[in-house]
MARBA-3410 file (N, C-alpha, C, O; in Angstrom, 1 decimal):
215
32.6,-55.1,-30.1,31.7,-54.2,-29.3,31.4,-54.8,-28.0,31.1,-56.0,-27.9 ~ 31.4,-54.0,-27.0,31.0,-54.5,-25.7,29.9,-53.8,-25.1,29.6,-52.6,-25.5 ~ 29.1,-54.4,-24.2,28.0,-53.8,-23.6,28.0,-54.1,-22.1,28.3,-55.2,-21.7 ~ 27.7,-53.1,-21.3,27.5,-53.3,-19.9,26.1,-53.8,-19.6,25.2,-53.3,-20.1 ~ 26.1,-54.7,-18.6,24.8,-55.3,-18.2,23.9,-54.2,-17.5,22.7,-54.3,-17.4
24.6,-53.2,-16.9,23.9,-52.1,-16.3,24.4,-50.8,-16.8,25.6,-50.6,-17.0 ~ 23.5,-49.8,-17.0,23.9,-48.5,-17.5,24.6,-47.8,-16.4,24.4,-48.1,-15.2 ~ 25.3,-46.7,-16.7,26.0,-45.8,-15.7,24.9,-45.3,-14.8,23.9,-44.7,-15.3 ~ 25.2,-45.3,-13.5,24.3,-44.8,-12.5,23.4,-45.8,-11.9,22.9,-45.6,-10.8 ~ 23.3,-47.0,-12.5,22.5,-48.1,-11.8,23.5,-49.1,-11.2,24.5,-49.3,-11.7
23.1,-49.6,-10.0,24.0,-50.4,-9.3,24.3,-51.8,-10.0,23.3,-52.3,-10.5 ~ 25.5,-52.3,-10.0,25.8,-53.5,-10.6,25.2,-54.7,-9.7,24.8,-54.4,-8.6 ~ 25.2,-55.9,-10.2,24.6,-57.0,-9.5,25.1,-57.2,-8.1,24.3,-57.6,-7.2 ~ 26.4,-56.9,-7.8,26.9,-57.2,-6.4,26.6,-56.1,-5.5,26.8,-56.3,-4.3 ~ 26.1,-55.0,-5.9,25.7,-54.0,-5.0,24.3,-54.3,-4.6,23.5,-54.8,-5.4
23.9,-54.2,-3.3,22.7,-54.7,-2.8,21.5,-54.1,-3.5,21.4,-52.9,-3.8 ~ 20.5,-54.9,-3.7,19.2,-54.5,-4.4,18.6,-53.4,-3.6,18.5,-53.4,-2.4 ~ 18.1,-52.4,-4.4,17.4,-51.2,-3.8,18.3,-50.1,-3.3,17.9,-49.1,-2.7 ~ 19.6,-50.3,-3.5,20.6,-49.2,-3.1,20.5,-48.0,-4.0,20.1,-48.1,-5.2 ~ 20.7,-46.8,-3.3,20.6,-45.6,-4.0,22.0,-44.9,-3.9,22.8,-45.1,-3.0
22.2,-44.0,-4.9,23.5,-43.2,-4.9,23.6,-42.3,-3.6,22.6,-41.6,-3.3 ~ 24.6,-42.5,-2.8,24.7,-41.7,-1.6,24.7,-40.2,-1.7,24.3,-39.5,-0.8 ~ 25.2,-39.7,-2.9,25.2,-38.3,-3.1,23.8,-37.7,-3.2,23.7,-36.5,-3.0 ~ 22.8,-38.5,-3.4,21.5,-38.0,-3.5,20.7,-38.0,-2.1,19.6,-37.7,-2.1 ~ 21.4,-38.4,-1.1,20.8,-38.4,0.3,20.5,-37.0,0.7,21.3,-36.1,0.6
19.3,-36.9,1.3,18.8,-35.6,1.8,18.5,-35.8,3.3,17.8,-36.7,3.7 ~ 19.0,-34.9,4.1,18.9,-35.1,5.6,17.9,-34.0,6.1,17.8,-32.9,5.6 ~ 17.2,-34.4,7.2,16.3,-33.5,7.9,16.8,-33.3,9.3,17.2,-34.2,10.0 ~ 16.8,-32.0,9.7,17.3,-31.6,11.0,16.6,-32.4,12.1,15.4,-32.6,12.1 ~ 17.4,-32.8,13.1,16.9,-33.6,14.2,17.4,-33.0,15.5,18.6,-33.0,15.7
16.5,-32.4,16.3,17.0,-31.6,17.5,17.1,-32.5,18.7,16.6,-33.7,18.7 ~ 17.8,-32.0,19.7,18.0,-32.7,21.0,16.6,-33.0,21.6,16.4,-34.0,22.2 ~ 15.7,-32.0,21.5,14.4,-32.1,22.1,13.6,-33.3,21.5,13.0,-34.1,22.1 ~ 13.8,-33.4,20.1,13.1,-34.5,19.4,13.7,-35.8,19.9,13.0,-36.8,20.0 ~ 15.0,-35.9,20.1,15.7,-37.1,20.5,15.2,-37.5,21.9,15.0,-38.7,22.2
15.1,-36.5,22.8,14.6,-36.8,24.2,13.2,-37.4,24.1,12.9,-38.4,24.9 ~ 12.4,-36.8,23.3,11.0,-37.3,23.2,11.0,-38.7,22.6,10.2,-39.5,23.1 ~ 11.8,-39.0,21.6,11.8,-40.3,21.0,12.2,-41.4,22.1,11.6,-42.4,22.1 ~ 13.3,-41.1,22.8,13.7,-42.1,23.8,12.7,-42.3,24.9,12.5,-43.5,25.3 ~ 12.1,-41.3,25.4,11.0,-41.4,26.4,9.9,-42.2,25.9,9.4,-43.2,26.6
9.4,-41.9,24.7,8.3,-42.6,24.1,8.6,-44.1,23.9,7.8,-45.0,24.1 ~ 9.9,-44.3,23.4,10.3,-45.7,23.1,10.3,-46.5,24.4,9.9,-47.7,24.3 ~ 10.8,-46.0,25.4,10.9,-46.7,26.7,9.5,-47.1,27.2,9.3,-48.2,27.7 ~ 8.6,-46.1,27.2,7.2,-46.3,27.6,6.6,-47.4,26.7,5.9,-48.3,27.2 ~ 6.7,-47.2,25.5,6.1,-48.2,24.5,6.6,-49.6,24.7,5.9,-50.5,24.6
7.9,-49.7,24.9,8.5,-51.0,25.0,8.0,-51.8,26.2,7.9,-53.0,26.2 ~ 7.8,-51.0,27.3,7.3,-51.6,28.5,5.8,-52.1,28.3,5.4,-53.1,28.9 ~ 5.1,-51.3,27.6,3.7,-51.7,27.4,3.5,-52.9,26.4,2.5,-53.6,26.4 ~ 4.6,-53.1,25.6,4.6,-54.3,24.7,4.7,-55.6,25.5,4.1,-56.6,25.1 ~ 5.5,-55.5,26.5,5.8,-56.8,27.2,4.7,-57.2,28.1,4.1,-56.4,28.8
4.4,-58.5,28.1,3.3,-59.0,28.9,4.0,-59.4,30.3,5.2,-59.5,30.4 ~ 3.1,-59.6,31.3,3.6,-60.0,32.6,4.4,-61.3,32.5,3.9,-62.3,32.0 ~ 5.6,-61.2,33.1,6.5,-62.4,33.1,7.3,-62.6,31.8,8.1,-63.6,31.7 ~ 7.0,-61.8,30.8,7.7,-62.0,29.5,9.1,-61.4,29.5,9.3,-60.3,30.1 ~ 10.1,-62.1,29.0,11.4,-61.6,29.0,11.6,-60.4,28.0,10.8,-60.4,27.0
12.5,-59.5,28.2,12.8,-58.5,27.3,13.4,-59.0,26.0,14.3,-59.9,26.1 ~ 13.0,-58.5,24.9,13.5,-59.0,23.6,12.8,-60.2,23.1,13.2,-60.7,22.0 ~ 11.7,-60.6,23.7,10.9,-61.7,23.2,10.3,-61.3,21.9,10.2,-60.1,21.6 ~ 9.8,-62.2,21.1,9.3,-62.0,19.8,8.1,-60.9,19.9,7.2,-61.1,20.7 ~ 8.3,-59.9,19.1,7.2,-58.8,19.1,7.5,-57.7,20.1,6.7,-56.8,20.1
8.6,-57.8,20.9,8.9,-56.8,21.8,10.1,-56.0,21.4,10.7,-56.3,20.4 ~ 10.5,-55.0,22.2,11.7,-54.2,22.0,12.7,-54.5,23.1,12.3,-54.2,24.3 ~ 13.9,-54.9,22.8,14.8,-55.3,23.9,15.5,-54.1,24.4,15.5,-53.0,23.9 ~ 16.2,-54.3,25.6,17.0,-53.2,26.2,18.2,-52.8,25.2,18.6,-51.6,25.1 ~ 18.7,-53.8,24.5,19.7,-53.5,23.5,19.3,-52.6,22.4,20.0,-51.7,22.0
18.0,-52.8,21.9,17.5,-51.9,20.9,17.3,-50.5,21.4,17.5,-49.6,20.7 ~ 16.9,-50.4,22.7,16.8,-49.0,23.3,18.2,-48.4,23.3,18.3,-47.2,23.1 ~ 19.2,-49.1,23.7,20.6,-48.6,23.8,21.0,-48.2,22.4,21.7,-47.1,22.3 ~ 20.7,-49.0,21.4,21.1,-48.6,20.0,20.4,-47.3,19.6,21.0,-46.5,19.0 ~ 19.1,-47.2,20.0,18.4,-46.0,19.7,19.0,-44.7,20.3,19.1,-43.7,19.7
19.5,-44.9,21.6,20.2,-43.8,22.3,21.4,-43.4,21.5,21.7,-42.2,21.4 ~ 22.2,-44.4,21.0,23.4,-44.0,20.2,23.0,-43.3,18.9,23.6,-42.3,18.6 ~ 22.0,-43.8,18.2,21.6,-43.2,17.0,21.0,-41.8,17.2,21.3,-40.9,16.4 ~ 20.3,-41.6,18.3,19.8,-40.2,18.6,21.0,-39.3,18.9,21.0,-38.2,18.4 ~ 22.0,-39.7,19.6,23.2,-38.9,19.9,23.9,-38.5,18.6,24.3,-37.4,18.5
24.1,-39.5,17.7,24.8,-39.2,16.5,23.9,-38.2,15.6,24.5,-37.2,15.1 ~ 22.6,-38.4,15.6,21.8,-37.6,14.7,21.7,-36.2,15.2,21.7,-35.2,14.5 ~ 21.7,-36.0,16.6,21.6,-34.7,17.2,22.9,-33.9,16.9,22.9,-32.8,16.5 ~ 24.1,-34.6,17.1,25.4,-34.0,16.8,25.6,-33.7,15.3,26.2,-32.7,15.0 ~ 25.0,-34.5,14.5,25.2,-34.3,13.0,24.1,-33.5,12.4,24.0,-33.4,11.2
23.2,-32.9,13.2,22.1,-32.1,12.7,21.2,-32.9,11.7,20.7,-32.3,10.7 ~ 20.9,-34.1,12.1,20.1,-35.0,11.3,20.8,-36.0,10.5,20.2,-37.0,10.0 ~ 22.1,-35.8,10.2,22.9,-36.7,9.4,23.1,-38.0,10.2,23.7,-37.9,11.3 ~ 22.7,-39.1,9.7,22.7,-40.4,10.4,23.1,-41.5,9.5,22.3,-42.0,8.8 ~ 24.4,-41.8,9.4,24.9,-42.9,8.5,26.0,-43.7,9.1,27.0,-44.0,8.3
25.9,-44.2,10.3,27.0,-45.1,10.9,26.9,-46.4,10.2,25.8,-46.9,9.9 ~ 28.0,-47.1,10.1,28.0,-48.5,9.6,27.7,-49.4,10.7,27.8,-49.1,11.9 ~ 27.2,-50.6,10.3,26.9,-51.7,11.3,28.2,-52.0,12.1,28.2,-52.3,13.3 ~ 29.4,-52.0,11.3,30.7,-52.3,12.0,30.9,-51.3,13.1,31.4,-51.7,14.2 ~ 30.7,-50.0,12.8,31.0,-48.9,13.8,30.1,-49.1,15.0,30.5,-49.0,16.1
28.8,-49.3,14.7,27.8,-49.5,15.8,28.2,-50.7,16.7,28.1,-50.6,17.9 ~ 28.6,-51.8,16.1,29.0,-53.0,16.9,30.2,-52.7,17.8,30.2,-53.1,18.9 ~ 31.1,-51.9,17.2,32.3,-51.6,18.1,31.9,-50.6,19.2,32.4,-50.7,20.3 ~ 31.1,-49.7,18.8,30.7,-48.7,19.8,29.9,-49.3,21.0,30.1,-48.8,22.2 ~ 29.1,-50.3,20.7,28.3,-50.9,21.7,28.9,-52.2,22.3,28.3,-52.9,23.2
30.0,-52.6,21.7,30.8,-53.8,22.1,29.9,-55.0,22.0,29.8,-55.8,23.0 ~ 29.3,-55.2,20.9,28.4,-56.4,20.6,28.8,-56.9,19.2,29.5,-56.3,18.4 ~ 28.2,-58.1,18.9,28.4,-58.6,17.6,27.5,-57.9,16.6,26.5,-57.3,16.9 ~ 27.9,-57.9,15.3,27.1,-57.2,14.3,25.7,-57.8,14.1,24.8,-57.1,13.8 ~ 25.6,-59.1,14.4,24.3,-59.7,14.3,23.3,-59.1,15.3,22.1,-59.1,15.1
23.8,-58.7,16.5,23.0,-58.1,17.5,22.5,-56.7,17.0,21.3,-56.4,17.2 ~ 23.4,-56.0,16.3,23.0,-54.7,15.7,21.8,-54.9,14.7,20.9,-54.1,14.7 ~ 22.0,-55.9,13.8,21.0,-56.2,12.9,19.6,-56.5,13.5,18.6,-56.1,13.1 ~ 19.7,-57.3,14.6,18.5,-57.7,15.3,17.8,-56.5,15.9,16.6,-56.4,15.9 ~ 18.6,-55.7,16.6,18.0,-54.5,17.2,17.4,-53.5,16.2,16.4,-52.9,16.4
18.1,-53.4,15.1,17.6,-52.5,14.0,16.3,-53.0,13.6,15.3,-52.3,13.3 ~ 16.2,-54.3,13.4,14.9,-54.9,12.9,13.8,-54.7,13.9,12.6,-54.5,13.5 ~ 14.1,-54.7,15.2,13.0,-54.4,16.2,12.5,-53.0,16.1,11.3,-52.7,16.1 ~ 13.5,-52.1,16.0,13.1,-50.7,15.9,12.3,-50.4,14.6,11.4,-49.6,14.6 ~ 12.7,-51.1,13.5,12.0,-50.9,12.3,10.6,-51.5,12.3,9.7,-50.8,11.9
10.5,-52.6,12.9,9.2,-53.3,13.0,8.1,-52.5,13.7,6.9,-52.6,13.4 ~ 8.6,-51.7,14.7,7.6,-50.8,15.5,7.6,-49.4,15.0,7.0,-48.6,15.7 ~ 8.3,-49.1,13.9,8.1,-47.7,13.3,9.1,-46.7,13.8,8.9,-45.5,13.5 ~ 10.1,-47.0,14.6,11.0,-46.0,15.2,12.2,-45.8,14.3,12.9,-44.7,14.4 ~ 12.5,-46.6,13.3,13.7,-46.5,12.5,13.4,-47.0,11.1,12.7,-48.0,10.9
13.9,-46.3,10.1,13.9,-46.8,8.7,15.3,-46.4,8.1,16.0,-45.6,8.6 ~ 15.6,-47.1,7.0,16.9,-46.8,6.4,16.8,-47.1,4.9,16.0,-47.8,4.4 ~ 17.8,-46.5,4.2,18.0,-46.7,2.8,19.4,-47.2,2.5,20.4,-46.6,2.9 ~ 19.5,-48.3,1.7,20.8,-48.8,1.3,21.4,-47.8,0.3,20.7,-47.2,-0.6 ~ 22.7,-47.7,0.3,23.4,-46.7,-0.6,24.7,-47.3,-1.2,25.2,-48.3,-0.7
25.1,-46.7,-2.3,26.4,-47.0,-2.9,27.1,-45.7,-3.3,26.4,-44.7,-3.5 ~ 28.4,-45.8,-3.5,29.2,-44.7,-4.0,29.8,-45.0,-5.3,30.0,-46.1,-5.7 ~ 30.0,-43.9,-6.1,30.8,-44.1,-7.3,32.3,-43.8,-7.0,32.6,-42.8,-6.3 ~ 33.1,-44.6,-7.5,34.6,-44.4,-7.2,35.3,-44.5,-8.5,34.8,-45.0,-9.5 ~ 36.6,-44.0,-8.5,37.4,-44.1,-9.7,38.7,-44.7,-9.3,39.4,-44.3,-8.3
39.1,-45.8,-10.0,40.4,-46.5,-9.7,41.3,-46.4,-11.0,40.9,-46.8,-12.0 ~ 42.5,-45.8,-10.8,43.3,-45.7,-12.0,43.6,-47.1,-12.6,43.9,-48.0,-11.9 ~ 43.5,-47.1,-14.0,43.8,-48.3,-14.7,42.6,-49.2,-14.9,42.7,-50.2,-15.6 ~ 41.5,-48.9,-14.3,40.3,-49.7,-14.5,39.2,-48.9,-15.3,39.0,-47.7,-15.1 ~ 38.6,-49.5,-16.3,37.6,-48.9,-17.1,36.2,-49.1,-16.7,35.9,-50.1,-16.0
35.3,-48.2,-17.1,33.9,-48.4,-16.8,33.5,-47.9,-15.4,34.4,-47.6,-14.6 ~ 32.2,-47.9,-15.1,31.7,-47.5,-13.8,32.1,-48.4,-12.7,32.0,-49.6,-12.9 ~ 32.6,-47.9,-11.6,33.0,-48.7,-10.5,32.2,-48.1,-9.3,32.2,-46.9,-9.0 ~ 31.6,-49.1,-8.5,30.8,-48.7,-7.4,31.1,-49.5,-6.2,31.6,-50.6,-6.3 ~ 30.8,-49.0,-5.0,31.0,-49.7,-3.8,29.9,-49.5,-2.9,29.4,-48.4,-2.8
29.5,-50.5,-2.2,28.4,-50.4,-1.2,28.9,-49.5,0.0,30.1,-49.7,0.4 ~ 28.1,-48.6,0.5,28.5,-47.8,1.6,27.4,-47.9,2.7,26.5,-48.7,2.6 ~ 27.6,-47.2,3.8,26.7,-47.3,4.9,25.3,-46.8,4.6,25.1,-46.0,3.7 ~ 24.3,-47.3,5.3,22.9,-46.9,5.1,22.7,-45.5,5.6,23.4,-45.0,6.4 ~ 21.6,-44.9,5.1,21.2,-43.6,5.6,19.9,-43.9,6.5,19.0,-44.5,6.0
20.0,-43.5,7.7,18.9,-43.8,8.7,18.1,-42.6,9.0,18.5,-41.5,8.9 ~ 16.8,-42.9,9.3,15.8,-41.9,9.7,15.2,-42.4,11.0,14.6,-43.5,11.0 ~ 15.2,-41.5,12.0,14.5,-41.8,13.3,13.2,-41.1,13.3,13.0,-40.0,12.8 ~ 12.2,-41.8,13.8,10.8,-41.2,13.9,10.1,-41.8,15.1,10.4,-42.8,15.6 ~ 9.0,-41.0,15.5,8.2,-41.5,16.6,6.8,-41.9,16.1,6.1,-41.0,15.6
6.5,-43.2,16.1,5.2,-43.6,15.5,4.0,-43.2,16.3,4.1,-43.0,17.5 ~ 2.9,-43.0,15.7,1.7,-42.5,16.3,1.3,-43.4,17.5,0.9,-43.0,18.5 ~ 1.3,-44.7,17.2,0.8,-45.7,18.2,1.7,-45.6,19.5,1.2,-45.8,20.6 ~ 3.0,-45.3,19.4,3.8,-45.2,20.5,3.5,-43.9,21.3,3.5,-43.9,22.5 ~ 3.2,-42.8,20.6,2.9,-41.5,21.2,1.6,-41.7,22.0,1.5,-41.2,23.1
0.6,-42.4,21.4,-0.7,-42.7,22.1,-0.4,-43.5,23.4,-1.1,-43.2,24.4 ~ 0.5,-44.4,23.4,0.8,-45.2,24.6,1.4,-44.3,25.6,1.0,-44.5,26.8 ~ 2.3,-43.4,25.3,2.9,-42.5,26.2,1.9,-41.5,26.8,1.9,-41.2,27.9 ~ 1.0,-41.1,25.9,-0.1,-40.2,26.3,-1.0,-40.8,27.4,-1.4,-40.2,28.3 ~ -1.3,-42.1,27.2,-2.2,-42.8,28.1,-1.5,-42.9,29.5,-2.2,-42.8,30.5
-0.2,-43.1,29.5,0.5,-43.2,30.7,0.5,-41.8,31.4,0.5,-41.8,32.7 ~ 0.5,-40.7,30.7,0.5,-39.4,31.3,-0.9,-38.8,31.5,-1.0,-37.7,31.8 ~ -1.9,-39.7,31.3,-3.2,-39.2,31.5,-3.9,-38.6,30.3,-5.0,-38.0,30.4 ~ -3.2,-38.8,29.1,-3.8,-38.2,27.9,-3.5,-36.8,27.7,-3.1,-36.1,28.7 ~ -3.7,-36.3,26.5,-3.5,-34.9,26.2,-4.7,-34.2,25.7,-4.7,-33.1,25.2
-5.9,-34.8,25.9,-7.1,-34.2,25.5,-7.5,-33.0,26.4,-8.2,-32.1,25.9 ~ -7.0,-33.0,27.6,-7.3,-31.9,28.5,-6.4,-30.8,28.2,-5.2,-31.0,27.9 ~ -6.8,-29.5,28.3,-5.9,-28.4,28.1,-4.8,-28.3,29.2,-5.2,-28.6,30.3 ~ -3.6,-28.0,28.8,-2.5,-27.9,29.8,-2.8,-26.8,30.8,-3.3,-25.8,30.4 ~ -2.4,-27.0,32.0,-2.5,-25.9,33.0,-1.7,-24.7,32.7,-0.6,-24.8,32.1
-2.2,-23.5,33.1,-1.4,-22.3,32.8,-0.3,-22.1,33.8,-0.5,-22.2,35.0 ~ 0.9,-21.9,33.3,2.1,-21.8,34.2,2.8,-20.5,33.9,2.9,-20.1,32.8 ~ 3.2,-19.8,35.0,3.9,-18.5,34.8,5.1,-18.7,33.9,5.8,-19.7,34.0 ~ 5.4,-17.7,33.0,6.5,-17.9,32.1,7.8,-18.2,32.7,8.6,-19.0,32.3 ~ 8.2,-17.4,33.8,9.5,-17.6,34.5,9.6,-19.0,35.1,10.6,-19.6,35.0
8.5,-19.5,35.7,8.5,-20.9,36.2,8.6,-21.9,35.1,9.3,-22.9,35.3 ~ 7.9,-21.7,34.0,7.9,-22.6,32.9,9.3,-22.7,32.4,9.8,-23.8,32.1 ~ 10.0,-21.6,32.2,11.4,-21.6,31.7,12.3,-22.3,32.7,13.2,-23.1,32.2 ~ 12.1,-22.1,34.0,13.0,-22.8,34.9,12.8,-24.3,34.9,13.7,-25.1,35.0 ~ 11.5,-24.7,34.8,11.2,-26.2,34.7,11.8,-26.8,33.4,12.3,-27.9,33.4
11.8,-26.0,32.3,12.3,-26.5,31.0,13.8,-26.7,31.2,14.4,-27.7,30.7 ~ 14.5,-25.8,31.8,16.0,-25.9,32.0,16.3,-27.1,32.9,17.3,-27.8,32.7 ~ 15.5,-27.3,34.0,15.7,-28.4,34.9,15.5,-29.7,34.1,16.3,-30.7,34.3 ~ 14.5,-29.8,33.4,14.2,-31.1,32.6,15.3,-31.4,31.6,15.7,-32.5,31.4 ~ 15.8,-30.3,30.9,16.8,-30.5,29.9,18.1,-31.0,30.6,18.8,-31.8,30.1
18.4,-30.4,31.8,19.6,-30.8,32.5,19.6,-32.2,32.9,20.6,-33.0,32.8 ~ 18.4,-32.7,33.4,18.3,-34.1,33.8,18.3,-35.0,32.7,19.0,-36.1,32.8 ~ 17.6,-34.7,31.6,17.6,-35.6,30.4,18.8,-35.6,29.6,19.2,-36.6,29.0 ~ 19.5,-34.5,29.5,20.7,-34.4,28.7,21.9,-35.1,29.2,22.7,-35.6,28.5 ~ 22.0,-35.3,30.5,23.2,-35.9,31.1,23.5,-37.3,30.6,24.6,-37.6,30.3
22.4,-38.2,30.5,22.8,-39.5,29.9,23.3,-39.4,28.5,24.2,-40.2,28.1 ~ 22.8,-38.5,27.7,23.3,-38.3,26.3,24.7,-37.8,26.3,25.5,-38.2,25.5 ~ 25.0,-36.9,27.2,26.4,-36.3,27.2,27.4,-37.4,27.7,28.4,-37.6,27.1 ~ 26.9,-38.2,28.7,27.8,-39.4,29.1,28.0,-40.3,28.0,29.1,-40.9,27.8 ~ 26.9,-40.6,27.2,27.0,-41.5,26.1,28.0,-41.0,25.1,28.8,-41.8,24.5
27.9,-39.7,24.7,28.8,-39.2,23.7,30.3,-39.3,24.2,31.2,-39.5,23.3 ~ 30.5,-39.1,25.5,31.9,-39.3,26.0,32.4,-40.7,25.9,33.6,-40.9,25.7 ~ 31.4,-41.7,26.1,31.8,-43.1,26.1,32.0,-43.7,24.7,32.7,-44.7,24.6 ~ 31.4,-43.1,23.7,31.5,-43.7,22.4,32.9,-43.7,21.9,33.6,-42.7,21.9 ~ 33.4,-44.9,21.5,34.8,-45.0,21.0,35.0,-44.4,19.6,34.0,-44.3,18.9
36.2,-44.1,19.3,36.5,-43.7,17.9,36.9,-45.0,17.2,37.9,-45.6,17.4 ~ 36.1,-45.3,16.2,36.2,-46.6,15.5,36.6,-46.3,14.1,35.9,-45.5,13.4 ~ 37.6,-46.9,13.6,38.0,-46.7,12.2,37.2,-47.7,11.3,37.0,-48.8,11.7 ~ 36.7,-47.2,10.1,35.9,-48.0,9.3,36.8,-49.0,8.5,37.9,-48.6,8.1 ~ 36.3,-50.2,8.3,37.1,-51.1,7.4,36.9,-50.7,6.0,35.9,-50.1,5.6
37.9,-51.1,5.2,37.8,-50.8,3.7,36.8,-51.8,3.1,36.9,-53.0,3.2 ~ 35.9,-51.2,2.3,34.9,-52.0,1.6,35.5,-52.3,0.2,36.1,-51.5,-0.4 ~ 35.2,-53.5,-0.3,35.7,-53.9,-1.7,35.0,-53.0,-2.7,33.8,-52.6,-2.6 ~ 35.7,-52.8,-3.8,35.1,-52.1,-5.0,34.5,-53.2,-5.9,34.9,-54.3,-6.0 ~ 33.3,-52.8,-6.4,32.6,-53.7,-7.3,32.6,-53.0,-8.7,32.2,-51.9,-8.9
33.1,-53.8,-9.7,33.1,-53.3,-11.1,32.2,-54.2,-11.9,32.4,-55.4,-11.9 ~ 31.3,-53.6,-12.6,30.4,-54.5,-13.4,31.1,-55.3,-14.4,32.1,-54.9,-15.0 ~ 30.7,-56.6,-14.6,31.3,-57.4,-15.5,30.9,-57.0,-17.0,29.8,-56.5,-17.2 ~ 31.9,-57.2,-17.9,31.6,-56.8,-19.3,31.1,-58.0,-20.0,31.7,-59.1,-20.0 ~ 29.9,-57.9,-20.6,29.3,-58.9,-21.4,29.7,-58.7,-22.9,29.2,-57.7,-23.5
30.5,-59.6,-23.4,30.9,-59.4,-24.8,29.9,-60.1,-25.8,29.5,-61.2,-25.5 ~ 29.6,-59.4,-26.8,28.7,-60.0,-27.8,29.4,-60.6,-29.0,30.6,-60.3,-29.1 ~ 28.8,-61.4,-29.8,29.5,-62.0,-30.9,30.0,-61.0,-31.9,29.3,-60.0,-32.1 ~ 31.2,-61.1,-32.4,31.7,-60.1,-33.3,32.4,-59.0,-32.7,32.7,-58.0,-33.3 ~ 32.6,-59.0,-31.3,33.3,-57.9,-30.6,34.7,-57.8,-31.0,35.4,-57.0,-30.6
END
């Protein structure tokens, strides 16, 4: 008789701790307007974090590289209607940097509340192999705008406690179209520049069989 150290559906030891089945991922719609707001607030907040004479990317700050990463993630999320699951390998190729830089920038965005993620794994089937077989897959990411960053941006704009001025509907619509055209161009350029990167094959992990006496 044989027994598996992990039941079907639970990740084996070599799948990273805390990983969840990728099929259970649920995505929330992420609009272009939300993306524009996030990038604007992120840039304002990152400037307010830095002290006079402090270099960008210093401990406790957000580097230019992290902002660039956020722009790429926003572009992917908007195009995917909220679906955001690029691998670190793909991001490193897209931004032409080492994978350790992607990890560092992710950590900066996470530390300040702009990014979170969930580790995931897939179930796979390989002919000739018995038992559950699983492989680590890319993370599922979620972008958000933290309250403290919104407050920093509001202070720069004079706060939002005062009621907004009344603007004629036609003028308001024209201003919205102009703002969208100005803000969208960097994102369109970014989408054109992103390379098509093929994913490397990830190894399959098969739980080891623990045999008991008398098997």
